[in-house]
N, C-alpha and C positions, 0 to 999 in steps of 0.2 A: 505579630504574624507568626503562626506555628511553622515548624520545619516542613510539615506536610503541605501547608499552603504555599510555601516557597517552591516545593517540588512541582506543584501543579500551576505555578505562575506561568502566564503566557510569555512567549518569547518577546512579544512587543512590549509588554509591561516591564519585563526584566531589562531590556535595552534602555527603556526610558529611565528606569531607576538607576541603572549603571551611570547614565549620563548626569543625572541630578545628584548622584552620590548618596542616595538613600539606601542603596544595596550595592554590594561588591560582587564581582564574579567569583571571588573566593568563597563568600558566604553561600552563594547559590550552588556552586559546584560541590561544596562540602555537604550540603543538604541532599543533593541529588545522589551523590555517592553513598551516603549513609542510607538513603532510601533503597538504593539498589542492593546494598548488602543485607538489608532487612527483608526484602521481598524475594530475592533470588532463591533462597531455599524452598520457596513455595512455587515459583513459576519457572525457574531454570531457563530464562530467556536470553542470557548473555553468555557468549563464548569467551572471547578474550577481553580481559580487563586492563585498561591503561590508566588506572586511577592516579598513580603517583605522577605520571607525566601530565595528566590532566590538571592536577593541582598546581604543578609548576607553571603550566600555561595560563591558568586562571590568575596566578599571582602576577604574571607579566601583563595580562589584560587589565587587572586592577590598577597596576602602576600607570598604564596608559590613560585610563579614565581619570586617575587622581591628578595627573599633571595637565589634563586638558588636551592631550595629543589627539591627532586625527585617528578616528576609529573606523573599522570596517563593518560591513552590514551584519555580520554574525559575531562580532567581537565579544569573546568571553562566554558564549553559550555552549552548553553541553549538547553534542550531536552524536547520537548512536548510529553507527554505520553497519549496514547489513554485511554479514560475514560471507561475502560473495565477491564484491569489488575489492580493488587492491589499494594498499598504502605502502609505499616503498619501505622496505626494512621491517615490515610487520607481518605477522602470520595471517594467512587467509585459508580457511579450511574448506569452505563451501559445504560444510556439514558432512564431510566424507573422510573416512579412514584413509582413503588413498592419498589425501592431501594434508594429513595431520601434521606433517613436518614442513609444509611449504611456507616459504617466506617470500613475499612479493619483491620483485626487482624494479617495479615502477609503480606509479600512482595512477589510478583510473581517472579519466577526465572529470567525472562528477565529484570525486573526492578532492582532486586538485582545486576545484572551485570552492568547495566547502572550506578547505583549509586556508585558501587565499582570502576568503571572506572573514577569517577570524574564528570560525567554528572550532570547537575543541572536541576531538574524538576521544571520549572517555571509555567507550565500550563498543564491542562488535556484537551484533545481535544474531541469534540462532536462526537457522534455516533448515528445512529438510535437505537431504542429500541432493546436491546439484540443483536445488531449488525446484525440484520436479514433482511437488505434491502440494495439495491444499491444506495439509496439516504440518506439524513442526516437530518431528522427532527424527533422530538419527542414531546410528550405532556409535558414533564418536561422542556425541554430546548428551544423549538420552532424550527424554520427553520434555518438551516445553508445554506449559499449561496456561490456561486462561485465568487472569487475575480475578475475574468476576465470579468464576466457578471453576475450580481447578480440575474437576472431572473432565472438562471440555478443552478442545484445542484453542490456541490463540490464532489459528488459521495458518495459511502458508501461501507463498513461501516466505514472505516477509513477516512471519509470525512473531519472531522475537522482537522486531521493531514495534509491532502493534501492542505487544504485551508490556514492554517497558514504558511506552507512552501512557497506557492506561494505568500502570502501576505508579507512575510519577518518578521513575528512575532515569529519565532523560527529559530534555526540553523539546528537542526536535529529533527526527529520525529519517534516514533514507531508506527507500525500498526499490524494488523492481517488479515489473508486472508483465508476464508473458502469457498468462491465462486467467489472471485475476489476483496476482500475488501481492499487490498493494491493496486492492479493494476488499478482498476476502478478510484479511486481518483487520482492516479498518472497521468493517461491519461488526465482526464478532468481538472486538475490543471497545467499541463505542467511541472511535476517534474519526479523524478526517484523513482521507487519502486520495491522491490525484494520479490518475493515469493520463499523462499528457498525450497529445497527438503524436504520431510517429514522426521522429526527427526533431522534436522540440528540445529534447535533452540528449546530450551525447552518450553514446554507448561504445563499448569496445568490439572489435571484430571477433567472430563473425556475426554476433548478434545485433550489431548496428545495421546489418543488412537483412535482418529478420523483422518484417514489419509488425509481427505480433509483440515484439519486445520493446519495453519502455522502462527507463529509470524515472523515478518521481519522488515527491516529498510526502511525508506523513507527519501529522501534528495533532494537537488536541483542539485547535481552533482553525477556522477558515483563514483568518488573516495571517496566522503563523504559517499555514500551508503556502500562502502566496509569498511570504517572506523567503521561504526556502526555495520555492520554485523559481523566483526571480534570480536567485544565486545560481541554481543548477542549469537554467535554460540558456539556449543560444548556440549559434554555430560554433563548431570546434574544428581546428585545422587538421585533426587526425580522424575525423568522422565525416565521410563523404555524404552521409544520409542526413546530417543536421541541416535544418532549414534556416533561411535568411528572410527577413531581418530578425534580429533578436526581439522577442516580445517581453515587455515589462508590464506587469499587472499592477494596477492601483489597489490599495487596501480599502478604499472607500468608493462605492459605486451607487448609482441611482436606484430608486425603488423599482419594483417590477409590476406595479399596478398597470393593468391593461395587457399584460403578457398572455399569450396562449400556451398552455402546457399540455403536451400529450402524455398519456399514461398507458402503460401496459403492465398488468399485474404478473403475467407469466411469459411474455414475449412470444407466446404461441408454442413454446418449447418445453417449459418446466412445470412440474408439479410443485406448488408453493404452499408451505406450511401456513396454517390458519393464523397463528400469532404474527408471523411476518406480514401477512396480508392486513391484519388489524392495525399494526403499527404504521404500515404504509398508508393506509386510508387516513389515519390521524395526521400524518405528515402532509398529505394532500389538502386536508382541511386548513392547515396553516397557510399553504400557498393561496388557497381561496380567500382567506382572511386578509391577505396582502393585496387583494385586488386582481389576482390572476384568474383567468378562465381555465378550468381543468377538465379535459375531455379524454375519455377512454378511446383508444385506437386499436385497430387490428393490423398488425404488421404483415400478416400473411406469410410468416417464416415457417418453413417446413420442419418437422420433428428431426429430420436427419441432419439439420444444421450443426448440432452438437457433435455428431460423429465425424462430420467433415472437419471441424476444428481440431478434433483429436487426431485425425490423420495428418493434418498439417504439423501439429506439434510433434508427432512421432517422426515425421519425415526429416525435420530439421533438428529440433531440440533433442529428440530421442537418438538420432544418428550421431550427434556430437557426443552424447554420453556413451553411446555404443562403441566409440573409439577406444575406451578403456576396458571394455567388457572381457575380452579374451584373457588379458593378463590379471584382471582384478575382480572378477566376478564374485569370488568368495568373500571379498571385503565389503561388498555393496549391500545396501538395504534391499529388502524384497521389492519395494516399489521402484527403486532406481534400476535394479536389474531387469525387472519386467518391462519398464519403459525403454531401456536400451535395446532389449531383444525385439520389441515391436518396431523400434527405429531402424534396426538393421533389416527387418523384414518388409519395411515400407517400400512402396513402389512410386515411380514417377507419376503413374496414373492416379494414385491416391492423392498425390500432391496437387495435380492439376485440377482434380475434382473439388478439392478444398478451395482453390482460387475461384472456380466457377460458382461455388456456393456463396462465397463472400460477395461476388458481383451480383448474384441474384438477390441477396438480402439487401444490398444497398439500393437496388432498384425501387424498393418500397420506402426504406428509411430516408434516403436522400430527398425525394419529393415531399415526404411528410414533414421534414425539418425545414422546408421552405414555407410551410404553413404555420408551424409552431416554433416558439423560441427555443424550447428544450423538450426532451423526452425524459420522463421519470419512470423508474421501475425499481423493484427491490434489488439489493446487492446480492443477497443470499436467498436460496429457496427454503432454507431452514436456519434456525439461529446458529447452530454449530454441531459438528460431530464430536465424538469423544476424543480425548487427547491422544490415545494410542491407536486410533483408527488406522487401518491398513487397507489401502485401496485394492490390494491384490487378493484379499480374502473376506473383507467385511462388506456388508450390504446396507447402505443407508435406506431408510424407509421414511417417506413423507406422506402424510394422510393415508397411511395404510398401504401405500404403493411403493414397490422398489424402484430406485432410480440409479442411473449410472454412477458407480462408485468413484470414478475418477473426477468428473466435472459436473455431474448431474445435480449436485446439491449447491453449486454456486451459479450465479446468473451473470457472470462477468465475461466469459470467453467470447460471446458474440461481438463484444466491443474491442477485443483484440483482433478479431477477423476484420472489423470495420475500424481499423486502428487510427485513421486520421481524425476520428471523432474524439474530442476531449471528454473524459468521464471523471466525475468527482463523487466519491462516496462520503455521505454524512450520516450521523446517527438518526434513527427514527424512533427509538424506544428500547425497551427491554422485554425479553420473554419471561415466562413464569419460572424458568430455571436460572434466571439472573443474567443470562447472556444477552448483550445488546444486539439490536438489529439495525440495518441501514438501508438507505435508498441510494440509487445511482442517478445522478443528473448528467444527462448525455447531451452534448451540443453538436451543432453543425461542424463540419470539418474545419479544424484549425480555429474555431471560435471559442477559445479558452475563456475570454472575458464573460461570455454568456453564462457558462456553468458556474463561474465564481460569483457573478452578480446574483444569480438565483440562490446560491448557497449562503452568501452574506446576508441576504434578506431573510432567509429561513433561520439562520443562526441567531440573528438579532431578534427575530420574533419570538423564538423559543427561549432566549436568554442564555444560549450556549450550553455546554456540557461539562461535566467534571468540575464544576465551579465550587462546590462545597463538599464537606465530608460525606453527607448523605447521598451524594451523587457519584461517589467514587467506590472502587472495589474495597472491600473490607479486609484487606490482607495487611 
């Protein structure tokens, strides 16, 4: 097996081979780190490197497997953690010059769980400043690029996580999603990403009380996504919003023959690129081949739904960033500064209207999901924008028409509004520029199993992704 094949090995296979001693955590970690060092000059997706410590921990994991000791769910696996959450004693920059010297004094709940499960954090992954953009560049770390075509962005805000998974320089990765920040990078990098329902995975205050906000897993395969989700999920004593009981997902589920699947190509809101539509239709044909009935539906959502979501994000998320504006405006990126300014100017009326809009949207989606098992739509309205895209001055065009530069080119934010619905993004194909495309599988509230059941059936039918050299980025 080549070193590259090791780097793209699934977490499940790696764990199996650790146990039967046909592979050691040291071998895998060495290959992953070498891959990161080879690809980083091209994609710039890693901020802090913890390679020496990771190798030390891999040797300890190797010793545990060698002596037949009890091992934990992620024992010896490389986990890339978004440079947003905290690990005590280690730097966390949030992609900002303002926090370039910050060292965490505690560990975030999701990272506690990853570490306790035996995951090895070898790298922190790049984000836009304060995770407030769908692209991934900052004044502190520069521009992150898509490994499939470095002209384009790896998405945001968990863009570094998506890029390192696609590049083979980690086995698993963590992300967070407040407007699409797991699903956007998953789509544009050709990987799998899960936005859990609100409260499924713990978050830190104040964002644990922001129902748009979710931590979640990212991986190259659906089963690996389940593996990490099972570690991350469950009630936490320091997060009042986490739900009980803890949900554990199986990695094998029944077929979906006889299911009814609803489809909306544009959610009634978005202009959608023709290549995205083509790949979505091809994915729907796979679901039909599995014995599911696929029907187009009209959600009846108004065009102003997107602006309502933006007002919500400005009111809470923008206001949090706005707290540093007066003292640190000169150190901020253009997009973070503009977002903070809008947050300060936001009104309670704007916020209430966003809640009213979310309620109005669920009046159609809720009853529809009583008739259908899941809803499917594209993840992105276009394959990707360019890596240096700046939402304060650049104008995305889809099918010859301008769209909102902040969120009009992703189709993710409506499901942050309807945040109790689980949403899984899986690959649907690639566009002519080489950038992958994806579909979102949306389930009934807190029905996580349904979206994973559909995704497992789809993944098995298409044979997975990134399995061979011809199906991987050529970097």
